[in-house]
C-alpha positions in Angstrom: -0.2 -0.3 -0.1 1.0 3.5 -0.7 3.2 5.3 2.1 1.0 8.5 3.5 3.1 11.3 5.4 2.5 14.8 6.6 5.9 15.8 5.5 7.1 16.9 2.1 10.0 14.7 1.1 13.0 16.9 -0.6 15.6 15.7 -2.8 18.7 17.5 -2.5 21.2 17.5 -5.7 24.9 18.8 -5.4 28.3 17.7 -6.4 29.5 20.3 -3.9 29.7 18.4 -0.3 29.7 21.5 1.9 26.8 22.6 0.2 24.8 19.3 0.5 25.4 19.3 4.4 24.1 22.8 4.9 21.1 22.2 3.1 20.3 18.7 4.7 20.7 20.1 8.5 18.9 23.3 7.7 15.8 21.2 6.2 15.8 17.8 8.0 14.1 18.6 11.1 10.9 20.0 8.7 11.4 17.6 5.6 12.3 14.3 4.5 15.5 14.7 3.2 17.2 12.4 0.2 20.4 13.4 -1.6 22.8 12.9 -4.3 25.8 14.0 -5.2 25.9 14.7 -9.2 22.9 14.9 -11.9 23.4 11.4 -13.3 23.2 10.0 -10.1 19.9 11.9 -9.4 18.1 10.6 -12.7 19.0 7.2 -11.0 17.3 7.8 -8.1 14.3 9.9 -8.7 12.1 6.9 -10.0 12.6 5.2 -6.5 12.4 8.2 -3.7 9.2 9.9 -5.5 10.3 13.3 -4.4 7.8 16.5 -3.7 10.5 18.9 -4.5 14.0 18.8 -5.7 16.6 21.3 -4.8 19.6 21.1 -7.7 22.6 23.2 -7.8 22.5 24.9 -11.3 26.4 24.6 -11.8 27.0 20.9 -11.7 29.7 19.5 -13.3 29.2 16.9 -16.3 25.3 17.2 -16.0 24.1 20.8 -15.0 21.0 21.6 -12.6 18.9 22.3 -15.6 19.6 19.3 -17.5 19.0 17.5 -14.5 15.6 19.1 -14.1 14.9 18.6 -17.7 15.9 15.0 -18.0 13.4 14.2 -14.8 10.3 16.1 -16.2 10.4 13.9 -19.1 8.7 11.2 -17.0 5.1 12.0 -17.0 5.1 11.5 -12.8 7.5 14.0 -12.7 6.3 16.6 -15.3 5.4 19.1 -12.7 7.8 18.3 -9.9 8.7 21.8 -8.3 12.4 22.9 -8.7 14.7 25.0 -6.8 17.7 25.9 -8.5 20.7 27.1 -6.5 22.5 29.6 -8.7 25.4 31.9 -8.8 25.0 35.6 -8.5 25.9 36.7 -11.8 24.5 33.7 -13.8 23.1 33.7 -17.4 19.3 34.2 -18.1 17.8 30.9 -17.1 16.0 28.8 -19.3 12.4 30.1 -20.1 10.8 26.4 -19.8 12.3 26.2 -16.0 10.4 28.8 -14.0 10.5 27.8 -10.5 12.4 29.2 -7.9 15.9 30.5 -7.7 17.9 31.0 -4.8 21.2 33.0 -5.1 24.5 31.6 -3.6 25.7 32.1 -1.1 22.4 31.7 1.4 21.6 31.8 4.8 19.9 29.6 7.0 16.9 31.3 7.7 16.6 32.8 4.4 16.6 29.2 2.8 14.5 27.8 5.0 11.7 30.7 4.8 11.9 30.5 0.7 11.4 26.6 0.7 8.4 26.9 3.2 6.9 30.0 1.1 7.4 28.3 -2.2 5.8 24.7 -0.9 3.0 26.9 0.6 2.4 28.6 -2.7 1.9 25.6 -4.6 -1.0 24.3 -2.1 -0.3 20.6 -2.8 -0.2 18.1 0.0 2.9 15.4 0.2 1.9 12.9 -2.4 1.8 9.0 -1.3 5.0 7.2 -1.7 5.9 3.4 -2.4 8.5 3.3 0.3 9.2 5.2 3.3 12.2 7.2 4.4 13.0 3.7 6.7 12.6 1.4 4.0 14.7 3.1 1.5 17.5 3.3 4.1 17.0 -0.5 4.6 16.9 -1.4 0.7 20.2 0.7 0.1 21.9 -0.7 3.0 21.0 -4.1 2.0 22.8 -3.2 -1.2 19.6 -2.5 -3.2 20.9 0.8 -4.6 18.8 2.2 -7.5 22.0 2.3 -9.4 22.0 -1.3 -9.9 18.2 -2.4 -10.0 15.1 -0.9 -10.6 12.9 -0.4 -7.5 11.1 -3.8 -5.9 7.7 -4.4 -5.9 5.6 -3.0 -2.5 5.2 -7.3 -1.8 8.7 -7.3 -1.4 9.0 -5.0 1.5 5.4 -5.8 2.8 6.0 -9.6 3.6 8.8 -12.6 3.0 9.8 -12.9 -0.7 10.1 -16.6 -1.8 13.7 -17.6 -3.1 14.3 -19.8 -5.9 16.2 -22.7 -5.2 19.7 -23.0 -6.7 18.3 -25.6 -9.2 15.4 -23.6 -10.3 18.1 -20.7 -10.8 19.9 -22.7 -13.2 17.2 -24.0 -14.9 15.9 -20.5 -15.6 19.7 -19.6 -16.7 19.9 -22.5 -19.2 16.1 -21.8 -20.6 16.6 -18.0 -21.3 19.8 -16.8 -21.5 20.7 -13.0 -20.4 20.0 -10.4 -23.1 23.5 -8.7 -23.9 23.8 -5.0 -24.3 26.4 -2.7 -25.6 26.7 1.1 -24.7 28.6 3.0 -27.0 29.4 6.8 -26.0 32.4 9.3 -26.3 31.3 10.6 -22.8 32.7 7.7 -20.4 30.2 9.3 -18.1 27.1 8.0 -20.2 28.4 4.7 -20.6 28.7 4.4 -16.8 25.6 5.6 -15.9 23.6 3.2 -18.6 25.9 0.2 -17.3 25.2 1.0 -14.0 21.1 0.9 -14.6 21.0 -1.8 -16.7 23.5 -4.2 -15.4 21.1 -6.1 -13.1 19.1 -7.3 -15.8 21.0 -7.6 -18.7 24.8 -8.2 -19.5 26.1 -4.9 -20.2 29.7 -3.9 -21.7 30.6 -0.5 -22.5 32.9 1.4 -25.5 33.9 4.6 -25.1 36.1 4.9 -28.3 33.6 4.5 -31.3 36.4 3.5 -33.8 36.3 0.2 -31.8 33.0 -0.3 -31.7 32.3 -2.7 -35.0 35.2 -4.9 -34.1 33.5 -5.4 -30.3 30.0 -6.0 -32.3 31.5 -8.4 -34.3 33.1 -10.2 -31.6 30.7 -9.9 -28.6 27.6 -10.2 -30.4 25.1 -7.6 -28.4 21.5 -8.3 -28.9 21.0 -4.6 -28.2 23.2 -1.4 -29.0 22.6 1.5 -27.1 24.6 4.3 -29.3 25.5 8.2 -29.3 24.1 9.6 -32.7 26.2 12.4 -32.7 29.8 11.2 -31.7 32.9 13.5 -33.5 34.6 10.3 -35.1 32.0 7.9 -35.7 28.4 8.8 -35.0 25.7 6.7 -34.5 23.8 7.3 -37.5 27.4 6.0 -39.5 27.6 2.8 -37.0 23.6 2.1 -38.0 24.8 2.3 -41.8 28.1 -0.1 -41.0 25.7 -2.6 -39.2 22.6 -2.6 -41.6 25.2 -3.3 -44.5 27.1 -6.2 -42.2 24.7 -9.5 -42.0 26.7 -10.6 -38.9 25.9 -7.4 -37.4 22.2 -7.1 -38.2 20.6 -9.1 -35.5 21.3 -6.1 -32.8 18.6 -4.1 -32.3 19.9 0.2 -32.3 18.7 2.5 -29.8 20.2 6.0 -30.4 21.2 8.1 -27.3 20.2 11.7 -28.7 21.0 15.4 -28.2 17.7 16.4 -30.0 14.5 14.4 -30.5 12.4 16.4 -33.0 10.8 14.9 -36.1 13.7 15.2 -38.5 15.9 13.5 -35.9 13.4 10.6 -35.4 13.2 9.8 -39.0 16.8 10.0 -39.6 17.3 7.6 -36.9 14.7 4.9 -38.2 15.9 5.6 -41.6 19.5 4.5 -40.6 18.1 1.2 -38.8 17.3 2.1 -35.3 14.6 0.6 -33.4 14.2 3.9 -31.2 15.9 6.8 -29.4 15.9 8.4 -26.4 16.8 12.2 -25.8 19.7 13.0 -23.6 19.7 13.4 -20.4 17.4 10.5 -19.6 16.5 9.1 -16.0 17.0 5.5 -15.1 13.5 4.7 -15.3 13.2 6.1 -19.2 16.3 3.8 -20.2 14.9 0.7 -18.5 11.5 1.6 -20.3 13.1 1.9 -23.6 15.2 -0.9 -23.4 12.0 -3.2 -22.6 10.2 -1.7 -25.7 12.9 -3.0 -27.8 13.2 -6.6 -26.8 9.4 -6.8 -27.0 9.4 -6.0 -30.7 8.8 -8.7 -33.3 12.0 -8.3 -35.0 14.2 -8.9 -31.8 16.0 -12.0 -31.9 18.5 -12.9 -28.9 21.7 -14.3 -30.5 23.5 -17.2 -29.8 26.7 -16.1 -28.0 30.6 -17.2 -28.7 31.9 -15.8 -26.2 30.8 -15.9 -22.5 30.0 -12.7 -20.6 32.8 -13.5 -18.2 35.4 -13.8 -21.1 34.2 -10.1 -22.4 34.8 -8.9 -18.7 38.5 -10.5 -18.6 39.3 -9.2 -21.9 37.9 -5.7 -21.2 40.1 -5.7 -18.2 36.9 -5.4 -15.6 38.2 -8.7 -13.9 41.2 -10.5 -13.3 42.5 -13.1 -16.1 
């Protein structure tokens, strides 16, 4: 059953430890407080945390506060999630579509508390019901069930004892249905790391940050799904799609573009080049999982018989000892 609370749940996102700690101290007495140390971590956790408000540092490295908010609001559940942006005094003009509350740095304790309280009061909405209480979230993460490695478990896994499959059942399932293999190709290592962290529980995942190496690794490792940046400067996703389409040994792989833009022209170009789908950067963990699930449900999807075991791939890529 949903968890009801009289306190608002506030998600604080900053890559500056002192700033993060200061805000937690200011707000923890009156609200439920959860944190992330960068934008990618926020995208991975937001689905499970279900905040009523997000406070984001605008100037984070890798993924700034504005792009973090944009990505989260692509999810229908968080389309109107209120946001507080922590901004530098001489900031550029904020994006027109993110017209929430701006708090200029540095801020005082009383000032921030008053502005957050007033902002929530002006919106007039009560705290929303949650799937997990703060205590349940802490228990899950202490057990190693981080949002970066798994999707949120069903409520039944919290409410009552779960049935554990026997070793025989697990082995039988593995023999009947081997795991789907995913390859991530992006010249931004942070993106490769994020995608792999999100999908590693459910799929065999490996990554390539040098796109020139991608064709050889596709032939060697036979990924069932390839997630590729469509606009890399060397070998772009469009060009890689053309190579895959022309090589009969690669054609079985489903292609999903990680795209910087998602307008009609970009979608048509992706489809024309052989992509099954595309997802606009930045994206949340749940949006990514949904795209992959959709790809493997398509009638043309085929799980290939593999020549190289996944453990051997990790060994060759230097991720485990030989």
